[in-house]
Every structure is written in C-alpha cells, then in structure tokens.
C-alpha positions in Angstrom: 11.1 -7.4 -7.8 8.7 -8.8 -5.6 9.3 -12.4 -4.2 6.9 -14.4 -2.7 4.9 -17.1 -3.9 1.7 -17.6 -6.0 -0.2 -19.9 -3.2 0.4 -17.1 -1.1 0.2 -13.1 -2.1 -0.1 -12.3 1.7 3.8 -12.5 2.3 6.1 -10.8 -0.5 9.5 -9.4 -0.1 10.2 -7.0 -2.8 13.7 -6.6 -4.2 15.0 -2.2 -4.4 17.8 -1.5 -6.3 19.6 1.8 -5.6 18.4 2.5 -2.1 19.5 2.0 1.0 18.7 2.4 5.1 17.3 6.1 3.6 14.1 4.9 1.8 13.7 1.3 3.6 13.7 2.0 7.8 10.4 4.8 7.2 9.2 2.6 4.5 9.6 0.2 7.7 8.1 2.0 10.2 4.9 3.3 8.8 4.4 -0.2 6.9 4.3 -1.5 10.6 1.9 1.1 11.8 -0.5 -0.8 8.8 -3.2 -2.5 10.9 -3.0 -4.7 7.9 0.9 -5.7 8.6 1.8 -8.9 10.6 5.4 -8.2 9.9 7.7 -5.8 8.2 11.1 -5.9 8.5 14.2 -5.3 5.9 18.0 -6.4 4.9 20.9 -5.0 3.1 22.6 -8.6 1.8 25.4 -7.0 1.7 27.3 -3.4 2.2 28.5 -3.8 -1.2 25.5 -5.0 -3.2 23.3 -1.1 -4.0 19.6 -2.7 -3.0 17.4 -3.4 -0.3 15.3 -6.3 0.7 11.9 -5.3 2.2 9.9 -8.0 3.6 6.0 -7.5 4.1 3.7 -10.2 5.6 -0.3 -9.0 6.0 -3.5 -10.2 7.8 -4.2 -11.6 4.5 -4.9 -8.5 2.1 -1.7 -9.0 -1.1 1.2 -7.6 -0.1 1.9 -6.1 -3.2 -0.9 -3.4 -2.3 0.0 -3.2 1.0 3.5 -2.2 -0.2 1.9 0.3 -2.4 -0.1 1.9 0.1 2.3 2.2 2.4 4.9 4.1 0.2 2.5 6.1 -1.2 1.9 7.1 2.1 5.1 7.8 3.2 5.1 9.8 -0.1 2.5 11.9 1.1 4.2 12.1 5.1 7.5 13.4 3.1 5.6 15.9 1.0 3.8 17.5 4.4 7.4 17.5 5.7 9.0 19.4 3.1 5.9 21.6 2.4 6.1 22.6 6.4 9.7 23.4 6.1 9.5 25.7 3.2 6.7 27.8 4.8 9.0 27.8 8.0 11.5 28.9 6.0 9.9 32.1 3.9 8.5 32.9 7.4 11.9 33.2 9.5 13.2 34.7 6.1 9.9 37.8 6.0 11.4 38.4 9.8 15.0 38.5 9.8 17.2 40.9 7.7 19.1 39.5 4.8 22.4 41.1 6.9 21.5 38.9 9.9 21.6 35.6 8.5 24.8 36.1 5.8 26.9 33.8 7.7 30.6 35.5 5.6 30.0 38.6 7.2 31.2 37.5 11.3 
C-alpha cells in the first residue's frame, strides 16, 4: 500500500504486509545507491505488526517508479547470488568424493 500525496509524487511511504528486516534492509540499501533517491529508510511500526514501512524520497522522479526499479534490481542481485552459489555447490561436489561429505559417518 502506498501512502503519499497527489501533489508530490516524489515522496511516498510504502507499507508491505508480511515482511520484516529481511526484505526492508536490502531494499533500503539498493534504493540508497540509486542516484534518483534523496532519502530512503524503513521502520517496523510495532514488533507485533507483521509489516514494514519503506519511505522513498526522490530528486524528482515518481517514488513508485523508483521503488519498483529498486526492487527489480534486488531481484536480479538475488538471482545472481543464487546462481553463483548453485554453481559453487556443483563444482565442490564434482571435486570432493561423496564419502567425505557425509557428516554422519564421522
């Protein structure tokens, strides 16, 4: 859910339900690296509330567009990390005999 004003589309707060620091902190980090972002921060209103509020203020572009672009960049980063990890696991398994990887045999 987006909270902002009709007059100023360059600043909005986005409430995301069923999320916590795991999404909010990386999203904040990615958004703060965007040159179009003047400010980005997040808060969790209350520990019992299962939601985060992410505030985005831009240098002029619509905050919703910058927010979407930042989340898309985060998805691409996560896909890269996952692919790199999967390739490393395959490489490791091809070099180490299966008997050495069995932790129950020791």
